[in-house]
LUMLUM-352924 format. One record per residue (C-alpha): residue in three letters; x, z, y. Coordinates in steps of 0.05 Angstrom, whole numbers, padded with zeros to 5 digits, always signed. Layout:
// residues N
ALAXZY...
END
This chain:
// residues 283
MET-00305-01448-00238VAL-00240-01410-00254CYS-00249-01429-00328ARG-00263-01502-00315TYR-00218-01519-00257THR-00156-01476-00263ALA-00102-01462-00314LEU-00142-01401-00335ASN-00181-01443-00383ARG-00223-01429-00445THR-00163-01408-00485VAL-00150-01350-00436TRP-00223-01327-00436GLU-00228-01325-00512GLN-00174-01271-00510VAL-00211-01234-00456GLU-00274-01236-00499SER-00235-01201-00555LEU-00210-01148-00506VAL-00280-01134-00481TYR-00314-01134-00549PHE-00263-01092-00588PHE-00239-01045-00534LEU-00271-01043-00465PHE-00346-01044-00483PRO-00339-00993-00540VAL-00303-00944-00494LEU-00357-00954-00441LEU-00413-00942-00491PHE-00379-00879-00521HIS-00365-00850-00452SER-00435-00864-00425ILE-00468-00828-00482VAL-00420-00769-00488ARG-00415-00751-00415THR-00489-00731-00406PRO-00519-00675-00449LEU-00580-00699-00489ASP-00638-00650-00488LEU-00680-00682-00544GLN-00734-00630-00547SER-00755-00633-00473ALA-00755-00710-00475SER-00789-00717-00543SER-00849-00756-00515LEU-00804-00802-00476ILE-00760-00814-00536MET-00821-00832-00580ALA-00847-00879-00526GLY-00778-00911-00520LEU-00771-00920-00595VAL-00841-00950-00602LEU-00826-00996-00542GLY-00762-01018-00575PHE-00795-01030-00643CYS-00849-01071-00610SER-00799-01113-00571VAL-00756-01127-00632SER-00817-01144-00674ILE-00845-01193-00623THR-00777-01226-00615TYR-00768-01232-00690ALA-00837-01262-00697LEU-00824-01321-00650PRO-00802-01372-00703LYS-00862-01353-00747LEU-00915-01369-00694PRO-00948-01435-00711PHE-00947-01463-00641LEU-00873-01444-00630ARG-00843-01457-00699PRO-00830-01532-00689HIS-00794-01519-00623ILE-00746-01463-00645ASP-00681-01474-00679GLY-00668-01418-00729ARG-00594-01411-00715LEU-00604-01409-00639HIS-00658-01357-00649ALA-00613-01314-00692ALA-00559-01313-00638SER-00606-01303-00579ALA-00661-01258-00607GLN-00622-01198-00579VAL-00636-01222-00508GLY-00709-01205-00517PHE-00698-01132-00530ARG-00628-01107-00509PHE-00617-01079-00441ASN-00561-01072-00389SER-00541-00999-00396PHE-00493-01004-00337ILE-00550-01021-00289ALA-00594-00968-00322LEU-00543-00912-00309ALA-00528-00938-00239MET-00600-00940-00216ALA-00633-00881-00251GLU-00613-00825-00203ARG-00630-00869-00142VAL-00699-00884-00170ALA-00722-00815-00192GLY-00668-00763-00179PRO-00617-00726-00222GLN-00667-00713-00278ALA-00676-00788-00287LEU-00602-00796-00302LEU-00609-00747-00360LEU-00671-00782-00386ILE-00642-00851-00383ALA-00581-00825-00421VAL-00628-00799-00475LEU-00661-00868-00480ILE-00592-00901-00484GLY-00569-00855-00538VAL-00629-00864-00584CYS-00645-00937-00572VAL-00576-00970-00569PRO-00562-00960-00643MET-00629-00990-00662PHE-00620-01048-00615ASN-00549-01063-00637ILE-00569-01062-00710ALA-00630-01107-00694ALA-00582-01154-00656VAL-00533-01161-00715TRP-00585-01168-00771PRO-00611-01238-00757MET-00541-01266-00744ALA-00514-01233-00808ARG-00574-01258-00848HIS-00574-01328-00821SER-00499-01338-00834GLN-00507-01304-00903ARG-00458-01249-00886SER-00462-01178-00913PHE-00507-01140-00865GLY-00476-01072-00884ARG-00406-01100-00873GLU-00424-01128-00805LEU-00451-01061-00783VAL-00390-01022-00807ARG-00345-01071-00772ASN-00384-01076-00707PRO-00347-01038-00653LEU-00409-01031-00608ILE-00449-00997-00664LEU-00390-00953-00684ALA-00380-00932-00611THR-00454-00916-00601VAL-00463-00877-00665SER-00399-00837-00656GLY-00417-00822-00584LEU-00486-00798-00603LEU-00458-00753-00657ALA-00405-00726-00610ASN-00459-00711-00559LEU-00505-00675-00608LEU-00446-00634-00634GLY-00431-00612-00563LEU-00363-00644-00558HIS-00337-00659-00488ILE-00287-00708-00459PRO-00228-00673-00424SER-00232-00678-00349TRP-00162-00706-00344ILE-00181-00770-00381GLU-00248-00781-00345PRO-00218-00824-00289THR-00185-00869-00339LEU-00250-00879-00379GLN-00289-00893-00315ARG-00239-00948-00296ILE-00243-00978-00365GLY-00319-00978-00360ALA-00316-01012-00293ALA-00268-01063-00322SER-00314-01077-00380LEU-00372-01093-00335ALA-00333-01140-00291LEU-00297-01176-00347GLY-00360-01178-00390LEU-00396-01215-00334MET-00337-01260-00323THR-00332-01280-00396ALA-00406-01295-00397GLY-00396-01340-00336ALA-00335-01374-00368GLY-00375-01390-00430MET-00438-01412-00393TYR-00467-01480-00403PHE-00539-01491-00378GLY-00546-01557-00416ASP-00561-01516-00479LEU-00617-01479-00444ILE-00651-01545-00429LYS-00646-01566-00502ALA-00679-01501-00524LYS-00723-01485-00464THR-00782-01462-00506LEU-00740-01408-00539ALA-00708-01389-00472ILE-00776-01382-00438ALA-00804-01342-00495LEU-00746-01293-00498LEU-00743-01282-00423THR-00818-01272-00421ILE-00813-01217-00472ARG-00755-01184-00436HIS-00783-01187-00365LEU-00859-01188-00371ILE-00886-01166-00440THR-00840-01106-00448PRO-00856-01075-00380ILE-00930-01083-00393LEU-00921-01049-00461ALA-00882-00993-00427TRP-00939-00982-00378GLY-00989-00974-00436LEU-00942-00929-00475ALA-00930-00883-00415ARG-01005-00870-00413ALA-01013-00865-00488PHE-00958-00812-00493GLU-00982-00778-00427LEU-00912-00780-00395ASP-00903-00744-00329THR-00884-00781-00264THR-00809-00780-00274GLN-00812-00800-00347THR-00860-00857-00332THR-00813-00882-00277VAL-00754-00879-00325LEU-00791-00915-00381LEU-00816-00970-00334ALA-00746-00980-00304PHE-00717-00980-00374SER-00767-01033-00397ALA-00752-01081-00339LEU-00676-01082-00341PRO-00637-01146-00349THR-00612-01159-00418ALA-00543-01134-00441THR-00482-01173-00416ASN-00447-01164-00483CYS-00501-01206-00518TYR-00456-01265-00504VAL-00394-01230-00531LEU-00430-01210-00595ALA-00459-01279-00607THR-00392-01312-00595ARG-00353-01264-00640MET-00401-01275-00697GLY-00392-01351-00693TYR-00456-01371-00656ASN-00472-01411-00594GLY-00446-01366-00539ALA-00459-01415-00484PHE-00534-01413-00497VAL-00534-01337-00497ALA-00492-01335-00435GLY-00542-01377-00398LEU-00598-01330-00420VAL-00557-01270-00397THR-00546-01301-00329LEU-00621-01318-00321SER-00641-01250-00345THR-00596-01217-00294VAL-00631-01258-00238LEU-00700-01245-00266GLY-00684-01170-00266MET-00690-01173-00190LEU-00763-01190-00201SER-00782-01150-00262LEU-00755-01084-00236PRO-00797-01085-00172PHE-00856-01109-00215ALA-00848-01049-00261LEU-00832-00997-00209ALA-00880-01020-00155VAL-00937-01058-00186LEU-00945-01024-00254ARG-00926-00954-00231
END
């Protein structure tokens, strides 16, 4: 409403998108990964389950345009921009809810999953857009601030580097600003008309994110014999809404940000159903 009916129009929000994409979100990702020590050995089973879950979600999402009964109804360019919605997750909600769901240990475990899965998901999000627009995939990875922040944060964590305590409050405020402004830029770019035009793709992606992925997580938790806390963390991780910066990434790479913004909004609403489904029904 602010974007459409006040002087803070689309021109203003395009600049806010740049601020979020190139500065606020990278700082939040780096800080989220560095601030919590990663004990990779004790969480090896959970890490493997998370990586397999991520690989399966990415594979299913990529396969949508190749399925005979869906191929005629899916636009390749829209799929390239929105495929990320099917497997990326909202790390802010993950970090906020972990300790409340399963205690302090859960916060450490969810940080481990974020650290090992975010690089894979960010690369998987960039690849179809770079390929479809015939851009250099390697160049897009090197220039992507979200991937750079995630990889550098993971390396800093594994090397045992710490953020000085005097800068922590500033980083926390930047993180809070990135969440608020990221959601507002998604709202400013939202146009539900595009969802109606590509409703088959929208339904397929949201089904993967909020139904198929939690069910896969339930099966993997048993296959890897995870304990109660690890199972809870994996199920919560699987049922999260998609990442709010999906919209920003699609827009900055020249794709239909309005369609992705609509998916992000619907995914956020559906998260209120998929999280209880995973944590109550499946668990």
